[in-house]
N, C-alpha and C positions, 0 to 999 in steps of 0.2 A: 280232571285236572291239568291245567296247561302247565307246561313246563316254562322256566324262566331263564332266558340269556342274559348274560352281562359281556358287554365288549367296551374296553376302556384303552386308552393311548396315553401313556404315562410319560413325560418327558424329564430326565435327570440329566446332570453333568455327563457329557460322552464320556468323560476321562474316568468316570465311577459306574458307568452303566453295568459292565461285566461283573464287578465286584458285588453290585446290588442284586444282580441277578442269581449270583452263586450262593450269597449268603442269605438269599429270600427262601432257599428251599425247605426251611422248617416251617415256613408259614404256609406255603403252599402244600406240603406234605400234610400238616395238621388240619387245612382246609378239606383235603380230600378224605379225612377220617370222619368228617362231619355227615349224620345223617340227612340223606336229600341232596349230597354232592354228587353230580354225575361226571363233572369235568372242571379242573381249576388248573389254569396254566399261564405262565408268563413266557414271552419269548423275546428276543431282541428284533426290532425292525430291521432287515438288512439294508434299506434305503434312508433310513435316519438313525445317525449314530448316538442320538440321545434318548429315542423312543423305545419303551418297553411295551409289547402289547399283552393285554391281559383278556383271556377268554374264560367263561365261567358257564355250567349249565346246572340247574337245580330243579329239583322235582316239582317244587310248588314254592308259593310265595312264603308259607309257614318256615319253610326250610331255608329260605334266603334271610328272613326274620331272624331266624336261632343264628345265623351266620355271623349277621351283623352284631349280635350280642357276644360272640365267642371271642377269646383271647387272642385266636390267630387271627383274625380280623382287625383286632384293635391295635395287636402288634405289628402287624403288616404295615399298617397307615404310618406308625411312628419309624418303623425300619426303612421305607421308601423316602421319608422326609430328610434322612442322614445323608443321603446321597445327591444333594444339590436337586431338590425338586424343582422344576421350572412351570411345569404346566401337567394337568390331569383333565381327561375328558372322559366321561364314562357315561353310559346309557344302558338301560335294562329293557329287555323285550319279552313279552307274554306271547308265547307261541301257540297260535292257533290252529296250524296245520303242520303237519310233517309228511315228509315223503322222501324215496329215493332220488338220488342226483341222476343216476342212469337207469334208463327203462330196461325192459325184457330183452331188447335188442343190443343193449350194451351203448346206447345212444345218451349223451346228456339231454335233458330236458327241463324246462323251467316250470312245467304244469305240476300241480299236486293231484292230477288224477289217477 
């Protein structure tokens, strides 16, 4: 079964981004309790004062489907909208290969061998 990754870039009013992040913790914590959630995080983009970066990792499409029906997901969307949402771009990826970044010699490598 392939893992699912989600990467999103969400832009809000820069003056409200910090408050959006702080008060979003219950939605993040709630997602992390869901079956199949391996990672769910929001962070401030240090180069763009409006941007929140979102990264998610799910064990399967089924787990992600359940997340989309969950109160934490629905409430998260409403939460972000309150902070001057100006843009949101997201994409999901089905992972067909996984490997370490560093090889046995401690060198970074782009290959999946």
